[in-house]
C-alpha positions as CSV (number, residue, x, y, z in Angstrom):
1,M,-88.4,-54.6,148.0
2,T,-89.2,-52.1,150.7
3,A,-86.0,-50.3,149.9
4,L,-86.7,-50.2,146.2
5,E,-90.0,-48.3,147.1
6,E,-88.1,-45.6,147.5
7,V,-86.8,-45.2,143.9
8,I,-88.7,-43.0,142.2
9,D,-89.1,-43.1,138.3
10,P,-88.2,-39.5,137.6
11,E,-90.1,-39.3,134.7
12,I,-93.4,-40.5,136.2
13,G,-93.0,-39.5,139.9
14,V,-94.1,-42.9,141.2
15,N,-91.8,-45.8,142.6
16,I,-90.6,-48.7,140.3
17,V,-92.0,-51.1,142.8
18,D,-95.6,-49.8,142.5
19,L,-95.0,-49.4,138.8
20,G,-94.3,-52.9,138.2
21,L,-91.0,-52.5,137.1
22,V,-89.0,-54.6,139.4
23,Y,-89.5,-58.3,138.5
24,G,-87.4,-60.2,140.9
25,I,-84.6,-60.2,143.7
26,E,-82.1,-62.9,143.7
27,E,-80.0,-63.7,146.6
28,K,-76.8,-65.0,145.4
29,G,-75.0,-65.2,149.1
30,N,-72.5,-63.3,150.6
31,G,-74.1,-60.2,150.4
32,E,-74.5,-60.4,146.7
33,I,-78.0,-59.6,145.1
34,V,-79.1,-59.6,141.4
35,I,-82.2,-57.3,141.0
36,E,-84.0,-58.0,137.2
37,M,-86.0,-55.2,136.4
38,T,-87.1,-53.2,133.4
39,L,-87.9,-49.7,132.4
40,T,-91.3,-48.1,131.1
41,I,-89.7,-47.7,127.7
42,P,-86.3,-49.5,126.9
43,E,-84.8,-46.3,125.6
44,C,-85.4,-44.3,128.5
45,P,-82.9,-41.3,128.7
46,L,-82.6,-41.5,132.6
47,I,-81.6,-45.0,132.7
48,D,-78.5,-44.5,134.3
49,Q,-80.0,-42.5,137.1
50,I,-82.6,-45.2,137.9
51,V,-79.8,-48.0,138.1
52,A,-77.7,-46.1,140.2
53,N,-80.6,-45.3,142.5
54,V,-81.8,-48.6,142.6
55,K,-78.1,-49.9,143.7
56,T,-77.9,-47.2,146.5
57,A,-81.2,-48.1,147.9
58,A,-80.6,-51.8,147.8
59,G,-77.1,-51.3,149.0
60,S,-78.6,-49.7,152.1
61,V,-80.3,-52.8,153.5
62,E,-78.1,-54.4,156.1
63,G,-76.3,-57.2,155.1
64,V,-76.2,-56.2,151.1
65,K,-72.6,-55.7,150.0
66,Q,-72.9,-56.0,146.2
67,V,-76.1,-55.1,143.8
68,E,-76.1,-56.2,140.2
69,V,-79.0,-54.6,138.3
70,K,-80.2,-57.0,135.2
71,L,-82.2,-54.9,132.7
72,V,-84.5,-57.0,131.1
73,F,-87.0,-56.1,128.3
74,E,-88.9,-59.3,128.2
75,P,-91.6,-59.5,129.2
76,K,-92.4,-55.9,128.2
77,W,-93.7,-53.5,130.7
78,S,-97.4,-52.3,130.4
79,P,-99.5,-50.3,132.6
80,A,-101.1,-53.4,133.4
81,R,-98.1,-54.2,135.8
82,M,-98.8,-51.0,138.1
83,S,-100.4,-51.2,141.4
84,D,-103.6,-49.5,141.9
85,E,-101.7,-47.0,144.5
86,A,-99.4,-46.3,141.3
87,R,-102.5,-45.6,139.0
88,E,-104.6,-43.4,142.1
89,Q,-101.1,-41.2,142.0
90,I,-100.7,-40.6,138.3
91,R,-104.3,-40.0,138.4
92,S,-104.1,-37.4,141.1
93,R,-101.3,-35.5,139.4
94,Q,-103.0,-35.5,136.0
95,M,-106.3,-34.0,138.0
96,N,-103.8,-31.2,139.2
97,V,-102.2,-30.3,136.3
98,T,-105.3,-29.8,134.3
């Protein structure tokens, strides 16, 4: 999970863990893991970039040899899944823009 904190949602500018996009990580054995996650919107135009970044970050963890990203859209993501830190980051950006 710590490695996935390095993956930033390019449209929002907050990491996918704090956004609440990662639903779970399953270790299958032999260095294989499955990451179950969602996106803020199912039709996200940057889906390929986000998935590639997740695979790279998770693959950098010692002992991980293969990463599968399973995208799910139930339960649907909502802002209620965000951490307080994510909310503060977004709030700060909005204040700097205005």
